[in-house]
VOPAZA-741436 format. One record per atom (N, C-alpha, C, O, CB): residue number from 1; x negated, y, z; atom name. Coordinates in steps of 0.2 Angstrom, whole numbers. Glycine has a CB too. Layout:
N
DORO; NUM; X; Y; Z; CA
...
//
This chain:
93
DORO; 1; -4; -6; 1; N
DORO; 1; 1; 1; 1; CA
DORO; 1; -3; 6; 1; C
DORO; 1; -8; 7; 5; O
DORO; 1; 6; 2; 7; CB
DORO; 2; -1; 13; -4; N
DORO; 2; -6; 16; -3; CA
DORO; 2; -4; 26; 2; C
DORO; 2; 0; 30; 0; O
DORO; 2; -8; 17; -12; CB
DORO; 3; -8; 25; 6; N
DORO; 3; -5; 31; 10; CA
DORO; 3; -8; 37; 8; C
DORO; 3; -7; 43; 9; O
DORO; 3; -7; 31; 18; CB
DORO; 4; -10; 36; 6; N
DORO; 4; -13; 44; 4; CA
DORO; 4; -18; 43; -5; C
DORO; 4; -21; 39; -9; O
DORO; 4; -22; 47; 13; CB
DORO; 5; -16; 51; -5; N
DORO; 5; -22; 52; -14; CA
DORO; 5; -25; 58; -13; C
DORO; 5; -24; 63; -10; O
DORO; 5; -17; 53; -23; CB
DORO; 6; -29; 56; -17; N
DORO; 6; -37; 60; -20; CA
DORO; 6; -36; 63; -25; C
DORO; 6; -31; 61; -28; O
DORO; 6; -44; 55; -23; CB
DORO; 7; -38; 68; -27; N
DORO; 7; -35; 69; -35; CA
DORO; 7; -42; 64; -38; C
DORO; 7; -42; 59; -42; O
DORO; 7; -34; 79; -38; CB
DORO; 8; -49; 69; -32; N
DORO; 8; -56; 70; -36; CA
DORO; 8; -62; 66; -32; C
DORO; 8; -62; 66; -26; O
DORO; 8; -58; 79; -35; CB
DORO; 9; -65; 63; -34; N
DORO; 9; -72; 58; -28; CA
DORO; 9; -76; 65; -26; C
DORO; 9; -80; 64; -21; O
DORO; 9; -79; 50; -33; CB
DORO; 10; -76; 73; -27; N
DORO; 10; -78; 79; -26; CA
DORO; 10; -74; 81; -20; C
DORO; 10; -75; 86; -16; O
DORO; 10; -77; 84; -33; CB
DORO; 11; -69; 77; -19; N
DORO; 11; -63; 82; -14; CA
DORO; 11; -64; 79; -6; C
DORO; 11; -67; 74; -4; O
DORO; 11; -51; 80; -17; CB
DORO; 12; -62; 84; -3; N
DORO; 12; -65; 84; 6; CA
DORO; 12; -62; 81; 9; C
DORO; 12; -63; 79; 14; O
DORO; 12; -66; 89; 9; CB
DORO; 13; -53; 82; 3; N
DORO; 13; -48; 80; 6; CA
DORO; 13; -44; 75; 4; C
DORO; 13; -45; 73; -1; O
DORO; 13; -45; 84; 7; CB
DORO; 14; -36; 73; 8; N
DORO; 14; -34; 66; 5; CA
DORO; 14; -27; 70; 5; C
DORO; 14; -26; 76; 8; O
DORO; 14; -36; 56; 12; CB
DORO; 15; -21; 66; 2; N
DORO; 15; -14; 69; 5; CA
DORO; 15; -10; 63; 4; C
DORO; 15; -10; 59; -1; O
DORO; 15; -10; 78; 2; CB
DORO; 16; -6; 63; 13; N
DORO; 16; -1; 60; 13; CA
DORO; 16; 4; 58; 10; C
DORO; 16; 8; 62; 10; O
DORO; 16; 0; 61; 16; CB
DORO; 17; 6; 52; 6; N
DORO; 17; 11; 52; 2; CA
DORO; 17; 17; 48; 5; C
DORO; 17; 22; 48; 1; O
DORO; 17; 9; 50; -4; CB
DORO; 18; 16; 44; 12; N
DORO; 18; 18; 39; 17; CA
DORO; 18; 18; 43; 21; C
DORO; 18; 13; 46; 23; O
DORO; 18; 14; 33; 18; CB
DORO; 19; 28; 44; 24; N
DORO; 19; 28; 45; 34; CA
DORO; 19; 25; 39; 38; C
DORO; 19; 23; 33; 37; O
DORO; 19; 37; 46; 38; CB
DORO; 20; 27; 44; 42; N
DORO; 20; 26; 37; 50; CA
DORO; 20; 16; 39; 51; C
DORO; 20; 13; 37; 56; O
DORO; 20; 27; 24; 45; CB
DORO; 21; 14; 42; 48; N
DORO; 21; 6; 40; 48; CA
DORO; 21; 2; 42; 56; C
DORO; 21; 1; 48; 58; O
DORO; 21; 2; 45; 41; CB
DORO; 22; 1; 36; 59; N
DORO; 22; -1; 36; 65; CA
DORO; 22; -8; 39; 68; C
DORO; 22; -12; 39; 63; O
DORO; 22; -2; 30; 65; CB
DORO; 23; -11; 41; 73; N
DORO; 23; -19; 39; 75; CA
DORO; 23; -20; 35; 76; C
DORO; 23; -15; 32; 80; O
DORO; 23; -23; 41; 81; CB
DORO; 24; -26; 32; 73; N
DORO; 24; -28; 26; 76; CA
DORO; 24; -26; 23; 68; C
DORO; 24; -32; 21; 67; O
DORO; 24; -23; 24; 83; CB
DORO; 25; -22; 21; 64; N
DORO; 25; -22; 18; 59; CA
DORO; 25; -27; 20; 52; C
DORO; 25; -30; 25; 49; O
DORO; 25; -14; 18; 59; CB
DORO; 26; -27; 11; 51; N
DORO; 26; -33; 10; 44; CA
DORO; 26; -28; 14; 36; C
DORO; 26; -23; 12; 33; O
DORO; 26; -36; -2; 43; CB
DORO; 27; -31; 19; 34; N
DORO; 27; -26; 17; 30; CA
DORO; 27; -30; 17; 21; C
DORO; 27; -36; 17; 19; O
DORO; 27; -19; 25; 31; CB
DORO; 28; -26; 17; 19; N
DORO; 28; -28; 15; 10; CA
DORO; 28; -28; 20; 2; C
DORO; 28; -23; 21; -2; O
DORO; 28; -24; 9; 9; CB
DORO; 29; -32; 23; 1; N
DORO; 29; -32; 29; -5; CA
DORO; 29; -32; 30; -11; C
DORO; 29; -38; 30; -12; O
DORO; 29; -36; 31; -5; CB
DORO; 30; -30; 31; -14; N
DORO; 30; -31; 32; -20; CA
DORO; 30; -34; 35; -24; C
DORO; 30; -30; 37; -27; O
DORO; 30; -29; 33; -20; CB
DORO; 31; -41; 36; -28; N
DORO; 31; -42; 42; -29; CA
DORO; 31; -43; 42; -37; C
DORO; 31; -48; 40; -39; O
DORO; 31; -47; 43; -26; CB
DORO; 32; -38; 45; -40; N
DORO; 32; -32; 47; -46; CA
DORO; 32; -39; 46; -53; C
DORO; 32; -38; 42; -57; O
DORO; 32; -27; 57; -44; CB
DORO; 33; -44; 52; -54; N
DORO; 33; -49; 53; -59; CA
DORO; 33; -51; 46; -57; C
DORO; 33; -52; 43; -63; O
DORO; 33; -53; 60; -58; CB
DORO; 34; -54; 40; -53; N
DORO; 34; -58; 34; -53; CA
DORO; 34; -56; 27; -54; C
DORO; 34; -59; 22; -55; O
DORO; 34; -62; 35; -49; CB
DORO; 35; -46; 29; -52; N
DORO; 35; -45; 24; -51; CA
DORO; 35; -48; 18; -46; C
DORO; 35; -47; 12; -46; O
DORO; 35; -45; 22; -56; CB
DORO; 36; -50; 22; -41; N
DORO; 36; -52; 19; -37; CA
DORO; 36; -48; 18; -30; C
DORO; 36; -42; 21; -30; O
DORO; 36; -57; 23; -36; CB
DORO; 37; -50; 14; -25; N
DORO; 37; -46; 12; -16; CA
DORO; 37; -51; 12; -11; C
DORO; 37; -54; 7; -8; O
DORO; 37; -42; 4; -15; CB
DORO; 38; -50; 19; -9; N
DORO; 38; -54; 18; -2; CA
DORO; 38; -49; 19; 4; C
DORO; 38; -44; 22; 3; O
DORO; 38; -60; 23; 0; CB
DORO; 39; -53; 16; 12; N
DORO; 39; -51; 16; 18; CA
DORO; 39; -54; 20; 20; C
DORO; 39; -60; 22; 18; O
DORO; 39; -50; 11; 22; CB
DORO; 40; -49; 24; 28; N
DORO; 40; -49; 27; 32; CA
DORO; 40; -46; 27; 38; C
DORO; 40; -39; 28; 39; O
DORO; 40; -48; 31; 29; CB
DORO; 41; -51; 26; 44; N
DORO; 41; -46; 28; 50; CA
DORO; 41; -45; 35; 51; C
DORO; 41; -50; 39; 49; O
DORO; 41; -49; 27; 57; CB
DORO; 42; -38; 38; 53; N
DORO; 42; -33; 44; 54; CA
DORO; 42; -33; 43; 62; C
DORO; 42; -32; 39; 66; O
DORO; 42; -25; 43; 50; CB
DORO; 43; -36; 49; 63; N
DORO; 43; -35; 53; 69; CA
DORO; 43; -31; 56; 73; C
DORO; 43; -34; 57; 78; O
DORO; 43; -38; 57; 69; CB
DORO; 44; -27; 58; 73; N
DORO; 44; -21; 62; 72; CA
DORO; 44; -14; 59; 68; C
DORO; 44; -15; 56; 62; O
DORO; 44; -22; 68; 68; CB
DORO; 45; -8; 61; 71; N
DORO; 45; -3; 61; 66; CA
DORO; 45; -3; 64; 60; C
DORO; 45; -7; 69; 60; O
DORO; 45; 2; 62; 68; CB
DORO; 46; -1; 63; 57; N
DORO; 46; -1; 66; 48; CA
DORO; 46; 4; 67; 44; C
DORO; 46; 5; 63; 39; O
DORO; 46; -4; 62; 43; CB
DORO; 47; 7; 70; 46; N
DORO; 47; 14; 73; 43; CA
DORO; 47; 13; 68; 34; C
DORO; 47; 7; 66; 33; O
DORO; 47; 15; 85; 43; CB
DORO; 48; 17; 68; 29; N
DORO; 48; 18; 69; 26; CA
DORO; 48; 18; 74; 20; C
DORO; 48; 22; 79; 19; O
DORO; 48; 20; 67; 27; CB
DORO; 49; 13; 73; 15; N
DORO; 49; 12; 79; 10; CA
DORO; 49; 7; 85; 13; C
DORO; 49; 6; 91; 12; O
DORO; 49; 20; 83; 7; CB
DORO; 50; 3; 78; 19; N
DORO; 50; -2; 86; 25; CA
DORO; 50; -8; 82; 21; C
DORO; 50; -7; 77; 18; O
DORO; 50; -3; 86; 39; CB
DORO; 51; -14; 85; 23; N
DORO; 51; -19; 84; 22; CA
DORO; 51; -23; 81; 27; C
DORO; 51; -24; 84; 32; O
DORO; 51; -22; 89; 20; CB
DORO; 52; -27; 74; 27; N
DORO; 52; -34; 73; 30; CA
DORO; 52; -42; 74; 28; C
DORO; 52; -44; 73; 22; O
DORO; 52; -34; 68; 32; CB
DORO; 53; -44; 76; 33; N
DORO; 53; -51; 74; 28; CA
DORO; 53; -53; 70; 30; C
DORO; 53; -54; 67; 35; O
DORO; 53; -56; 77; 28; CB
DORO; 54; -56; 68; 23; N
DORO; 54; -59; 63; 18; CA
DORO; 54; -69; 62; 23; C
DORO; 54; -72; 57; 23; O
DORO; 54; -59; 67; 7; CB
DORO; 55; -71; 66; 25; N
DORO; 55; -79; 69; 25; CA
DORO; 55; -77; 73; 32; C
DORO; 55; -72; 76; 33; O
DORO; 55; -83; 75; 17; CB
DORO; 56; -82; 73; 34; N
DORO; 56; -85; 75; 41; CA
DORO; 56; -84; 85; 37; C
DORO; 56; -89; 85; 33; O
DORO; 56; -95; 70; 44; CB
DORO; 57; -82; 91; 38; N
DORO; 57; -80; 96; 37; CA
DORO; 57; -84; 100; 41; C
DORO; 57; -84; 96; 46; O
DORO; 57; -75; 96; 37; CB
DORO; 58; -88; 104; 42; N
DORO; 58; -92; 107; 47; CA
DORO; 58; -89; 115; 45; C
DORO; 58; -89; 118; 39; O
DORO; 58; -101; 105; 48; CB
DORO; 59; -88; 119; 52; N
DORO; 59; -84; 124; 53; CA
DORO; 59; -91; 131; 46; C
DORO; 59; -96; 134; 46; O
DORO; 59; -82; 125; 64; CB
DORO; 60; -86; 132; 42; N
DORO; 60; -87; 136; 39; CA
DORO; 60; -90; 133; 33; C
DORO; 60; -96; 134; 31; O
DORO; 60; -90; 141; 42; CB
DORO; 61; -87; 129; 30; N
DORO; 61; -88; 124; 23; CA
DORO; 61; -82; 127; 20; C
DORO; 61; -77; 130; 23; O
DORO; 61; -88; 115; 24; CB
DORO; 62; -85; 124; 12; N
DORO; 62; -78; 125; 8; CA
DORO; 62; -74; 118; 10; C
DORO; 62; -76; 113; 12; O
DORO; 62; -80; 126; -1; CB
DORO; 63; -70; 119; 8; N
DORO; 63; -61; 113; 7; CA
DORO; 63; -64; 111; 2; C
DORO; 63; -68; 115; 0; O
DORO; 63; -52; 116; 5; CB
DORO; 64; -62; 105; -2; N
DORO; 64; -61; 104; -9; CA
DORO; 64; -55; 98; -10; C
DORO; 64; -55; 91; -8; O
DORO; 64; -69; 102; -11; CB
DORO; 65; -50; 102; -12; N
DORO; 65; -42; 99; -16; CA
DORO; 65; -43; 98; -23; C
DORO; 65; -46; 100; -27; O
DORO; 65; -36; 105; -16; CB
DORO; 66; -39; 95; -23; N
DORO; 66; -38; 92; -34; CA
DORO; 66; -43; 95; -37; C
DORO; 66; -42; 99; -42; O
DORO; 66; -31; 96; -39; CB
DORO; 67; -51; 93; -34; N
DORO; 67; -55; 98; -38; CA
DORO; 67; -59; 105; -36; C
DORO; 67; -65; 107; -38; O
DORO; 67; -51; 99; -43; CB
DORO; 68; -55; 107; -32; N
DORO; 68; -56; 113; -30; CA
DORO; 68; -56; 118; -24; C
DORO; 68; -51; 118; -21; O
DORO; 68; -55; 115; -34; CB
DORO; 69; -60; 122; -24; N
DORO; 69; -59; 126; -18; CA
DORO; 69; -52; 128; -14; C
DORO; 69; -49; 134; -14; O
DORO; 69; -62; 132; -20; CB
DORO; 70; -51; 126; -13; N
DORO; 70; -44; 128; -7; CA
DORO; 70; -45; 133; -1; C
DORO; 70; -42; 138; -1; O
DORO; 70; -40; 122; -3; CB
DORO; 71; -50; 131; 5; N
DORO; 71; -51; 137; 6; CA
DORO; 71; -58; 134; 10; C
DORO; 71; -61; 129; 7; O
DORO; 71; -45; 141; 11; CB
DORO; 72; -60; 138; 18; N
DORO; 72; -64; 135; 22; CA
DORO; 72; -60; 132; 32; C
DORO; 72; -56; 132; 36; O
DORO; 72; -70; 141; 22; CB
DORO; 73; -67; 130; 30; N
DORO; 73; -66; 127; 36; CA
DORO; 73; -65; 135; 43; C
DORO; 73; -67; 140; 44; O
DORO; 73; -73; 120; 38; CB
DORO; 74; -62; 131; 46; N
DORO; 74; -61; 139; 53; CA
DORO; 74; -65; 134; 59; C
DORO; 74; -70; 137; 61; O
DORO; 74; -49; 143; 57; CB
DORO; 75; -64; 131; 60; N
DORO; 75; -66; 123; 64; CA
DORO; 75; -69; 116; 64; C
DORO; 75; -66; 112; 60; O
DORO; 75; -63; 121; 66; CB
DORO; 76; -74; 115; 68; N
DORO; 76; -76; 109; 62; CA
DORO; 76; -70; 101; 61; C
DORO; 76; -65; 97; 64; O
DORO; 76; -86; 106; 66; CB
DORO; 77; -71; 101; 60; N
DORO; 77; -65; 93; 56; CA
DORO; 77; -67; 88; 54; C
DORO; 77; -68; 87; 48; O
DORO; 77; -62; 94; 50; CB
DORO; 78; -69; 82; 60; N
DORO; 78; -68; 76; 60; CA
DORO; 78; -68; 73; 52; C
DORO; 78; -68; 78; 48; O
DORO; 78; -62; 74; 64; CB
DORO; 79; -69; 69; 50; N
DORO; 79; -67; 59; 45; CA
DORO; 79; -61; 57; 48; C
DORO; 79; -61; 54; 54; O
DORO; 79; -74; 51; 48; CB
DORO; 80; -56; 58; 44; N
DORO; 80; -46; 54; 48; CA
DORO; 80; -42; 64; 52; C
DORO; 80; -37; 66; 55; O
DORO; 80; -49; 44; 62; CB
DORO; 81; -45; 66; 52; N
DORO; 81; -41; 72; 56; CA
DORO; 81; -35; 76; 51; C
DORO; 81; -35; 77; 45; O
DORO; 81; -47; 79; 60; CB
DORO; 82; -30; 77; 54; N
DORO; 82; -27; 80; 51; CA
DORO; 82; -29; 87; 47; C
DORO; 82; -28; 91; 52; O
DORO; 82; -23; 80; 54; CB
DORO; 83; -31; 92; 40; N
DORO; 83; -32; 99; 39; CA
DORO; 83; -25; 102; 37; C
DORO; 83; -21; 98; 35; O
DORO; 83; -37; 101; 33; CB
DORO; 84; -24; 109; 39; N
DORO; 84; -18; 113; 39; CA
DORO; 84; -22; 118; 42; C
DORO; 84; -28; 117; 42; O
DORO; 84; -11; 111; 44; CB
DORO; 85; -16; 127; 45; N
DORO; 85; -15; 131; 45; CA
DORO; 85; -22; 132; 51; C
DORO; 85; -27; 136; 51; O
DORO; 85; -9; 132; 46; CB
DORO; 86; -19; 126; 55; N
DORO; 86; -27; 128; 63; CA
DORO; 86; -31; 127; 62; C
DORO; 86; -35; 130; 66; O
DORO; 86; -29; 125; 69; CB
DORO; 87; -34; 123; 58; N
DORO; 87; -43; 123; 57; CA
DORO; 87; -46; 124; 48; C
DORO; 87; -51; 122; 47; O
DORO; 87; -46; 115; 60; CB
DORO; 88; -41; 128; 42; N
DORO; 88; -42; 129; 34; CA
DORO; 88; -41; 133; 37; C
DORO; 88; -39; 132; 43; O
DORO; 88; -39; 126; 28; CB
DORO; 89; -41; 140; 33; N
DORO; 89; -38; 147; 29; CA
DORO; 89; -41; 148; 24; C
DORO; 89; -46; 145; 23; O
DORO; 89; -39; 153; 32; CB
DORO; 90; -39; 151; 20; N
DORO; 90; -40; 153; 13; CA
DORO; 90; -44; 157; 13; C
DORO; 90; -45; 162; 17; O
DORO; 90; -33; 155; 9; CB
DORO; 91; -49; 158; 7; N
DORO; 91; -55; 165; 7; CA
DORO; 91; -52; 171; 4; C
DORO; 91; -54; 177; 4; O
DORO; 91; -61; 164; 1; CB
DORO; 92; -48; 170; 3; N
DORO; 92; -42; 176; -1; CA
DORO; 92; -43; 181; 3; C
DORO; 92; -43; 187; 0; O
DORO; 92; -34; 175; -1; CB
DORO; 93; -42; 181; 12; N
DORO; 93; -40; 187; 15; CA
DORO; 93; -44; 185; 24; C
DORO; 93; -43; 189; 29; O
DORO; 93; -30; 188; 15; CB
//
């Protein structure tokens, strides 16, 4: 079962595509560009449509989704943690 999708191998985030993802679950993700699967253990509850970290991301690092810069980390984010407005901000303002 696919739990999250990743658009590009360069992405640092995946997007949850199922409901009820709980901390400690081992998830399977699909990398669309390469048609490969990856696994990750999540550290937080991840709501459907929300992002999860595929790698450790340091404060100030650029966050990549769809192969593009979508913002910067405003706090350290560990692999498997939830990414949202509490730890990622746009660079536009």
